[in-house]
N, C-alpha and C positions, 0 to 999 in steps of 0.2 A: 387411725387412718387405714384405708384399704385401697392402695394403688392398684393392686391385682386382686380381682374378685375370684376368678377360677382359673385353673390350669388343667388342661387335658393333654398330657404328653408334652409335645412341643407347641401346642396351641394355647395361647394365653389371652384371657379376657381382661382388659384393663378397665378400671372404673370410669375414667374420663371418656374413653371411646364408647363404652356402653351407654353412658348418659347422652352423648351426642346421637347415637343410633336410636335411642328411645325417643328423643325429641323429634328426629326426622320421621320416624314411623307414626308417632301420635299426630304430628302436624299434618302429615300426608293424608292419613285416614280422615281426619277432621275436615280438611280442605276439600277432599274428594266428595265427601257427603254434603258439604256446604255449597259447592259449585253450582249444582242445578238450580237451587233457589236464587242464585245471583245471576242466572242466565249466562253462565260461563262454562265453557267446555272443560269437564274434569280432567281430561288428558292434557290439555294445555296448562292447567294449573299445576299438575304434577310435574310437567316439564319445567315450569318456572321454579318449582321447589328444588329440583335437581340442579338446575343452573345456579340457583341462589347458594346452594351448599358448596359447590365447587368454587364459585367466585368468592364466596365468603371465606373459605379456607385460604385461598391464594391471597386475597386482600389482607386478611388478618396476619398472615405470615410476613407479607411484604412490609406492612407498617411496623411490625415488631422488629424486623431486621433493620429498617431505616432508623428507628428510634435507638437501636443498639449497634449502630454501624461501627463504632470504634472497636467493639469486640469482634463483630463478624468480618470486618475488613482484614483482621489478623487471622481469622479462622473461617475462610470462605467455604470450606467443605461442610461446615455446620449450617449453612444457609438452608440447604435441603434437609428435611426432617422426615423421619419414618413414623413418629408418634405425634399425638396431639399435644404439643408443648411449644411454648413461645409464640403465643397468638395475641393479637390485639383486636378486640371486638369492633372498635371504631373502623379499622381498616376493612374488616370483613363486611360490615354494614354498608359502608360507602361503595365498595366495589360491587357488592351484590346489587345494590340499587342501580348503579350505572349499567351493569351487564343486563339486568332485567329490562331496563329502559330500551336498550338496543334490540334485545330479543323481542320485546313487545312491538317495536316499530317494524321489525322484519316480519313478524306474525300478523301484523295489522290488528293488534289487540290493544285496548285501552290500557296504557301503562298505569295511570293513577288508580283506576278501578282494581287492577291486579295488585298494585302495591298496597292498597287499603285492605285487601283480603289477606295478604301475606304478613303485613306489619305485626298484628297481635302474636302470630306464631314465631316471628323473629324474637320477640320478647320472651316467649315461652322457651325457645331454644337456648337463649342466653341463660335463663334460670336453670335449666337442666345442666348446661355447661358449668355453671358455678357449683352445682352440687357435685359434679365430677371433680372440680378443683378441690373441693372440701375432702372428698374421699381420697384424692391423690395426695393431699397434704401440701399443695402448692398455693400460691397467691394468698399467703397467710396474712394475718393482721398483726397489730401491735400487741405487746405484752399487756395482760390484763389480769386483775384478781376478781373479776365478776363471777358470779356463781356458774354462768354458762360458758366461761372461758375454756378452751380446749387446746391441746398441743398440736403442733404442725410437724408431723414426723419427717417431712422432707428437709426441714431446717434444724430443729432442735426439739427438746422435750418441754420447753417453757410453755406456760399457759398463755393463750393469745385470744384476741377477739376472733370469733368464727365469721370473719368478714365475708367469706364466700357464701355463707348461709344468709347473711343480711342481704347480699345482692340477689340471691336466689329468691328470697321472699319478696323483695321489691319487684323483681322481674315478673313473678307470678301475679302480683297485684296489678302491675301495668297491663299484663295480658287480660285480666278480668275487666279492668276499666275500659280498655280499647274495644273489647267485645261488646260491652254494655252500651257504649256511646256510638258505636258504628251505625246503628239504625237511625240515629238522630243527627248524624254529621251534617253540617251546613253546606259542605261542598265536597266534591270528589277530590281526594288527596289529603283530606283533613286527618285521617288516621295515621298516614305516614308521617306527617309533620308532628302529630301528637306523640308518636313513638320517639322521634328525635328529641322532643322536648322532655318527655318523661325519663328517657334513658340518660340524657345529659344530667338531669337533676339527681337521678339515682347514683350515677357514677361520681358526681361531685360530692355527694353525701358520704358514700362508702369509703372514699379516698381518705377521709379524716381518720379512719381506723386502720390505715396501712402506712407503713413507712415508705415515703417517697421523698426524693430530694426537693427542696424548695426551688421553685422556678420563678415566681413573681408574686410579690405582696403576700408572702407566707403561704402561697398555694403551690401545689405540684403542677407539673406540666399537664397531666391528665385533667386536673381540676379546672385549669384555665381553659383548656379546649372544651371540656364538658359545659362549663358556664357559657362560653361563647355559642356553642351549638344550641343550648336551651334558650338563650336570649334571642337568637336569630329565628328559631322555630316559633317561639311565642309571638314575636313581632309579625311573622308571616301569617300565623293563625289569626291574629287580630285583624290584619289588613284584609285578608281574603274573606273572612267572615263578614266584615262590614261591607265589603264590596258586594258580596252575594246578597246581603240584606237590602242594600240599596237597589240592586237589580230587581229583586222580588217586589219591593215596594213600588218601583216605577211600573212594573208589569201589571200591578193590581190597581194603580190609581185610575180613577175615572177621567174621561176627557169631557170638559165642559165646553159646549158649543155656544155661539153668540146668542142663540135663542134661549139659553139657559138649560137646554136638555143635556143629559149626561149619557155617556156610553163607556163601557169598560174597555180598558186598554188590552185586555186579554183577547187575542184573536182565536176564534173558534176554528178548529181544523175542518177543512172542507171535506164533506163526506164523499167518498169515492163512489161514483156511479158506474155500473157495468158499461164498458165501452169507452170510458175516459182514458186518455193516453197519459 
């Protein structure tokens, strides 16, 4: 494990921080180049990225502290942190979505359109973050004798599931899938809901390779929450997709008049003539 990659005098580059920084830079460049093709102001999109980062860090920390309140209530000074440690992605994801929603309303920008653009890169950022966890030696998995099992230096020298890499590979796969299906999305907001569904499934799966206290029916607290998020997201995806299909079908159905003649329901846009108000 390599928690510290480089040291230049008193300046230290930590692997986790570097991975987060790379995710931000790569996502920002990609979104800036993608924005013009989506009729979105690139500067507005970069502003959304910056807001998402800060909101995500705050939300991730707040949820982590809430879930471990017994410890932090006795050690309140440790609630504030100087390094990227003790974060919950669910908290960061939810607060980032909420803050971007209010920012979009203030900017008078379509929230769902912006969220669909950002969603794949949130998954990519999560993947980079998990690589950072792997290099840092934290968020380790259960003991294993598999050929690819590795030690987690932050805990001990036992061979364990590299669950951080499982999560990273899954997140990168989610990123690719979301980017591929975005042009074919049935409605605006589909990619954001798909992100919630896929991430919930990924987190539910990877938790089997980590030691977590049983919360309900043999599942950990994170698994129960992940499963709930996935079920709700899939339900909304199905409902909204069917609703959109019905609207499209109604718009395309012909109108049959009493004399048997037909006319399309689609209304043609009135051509604007010079001088029209």
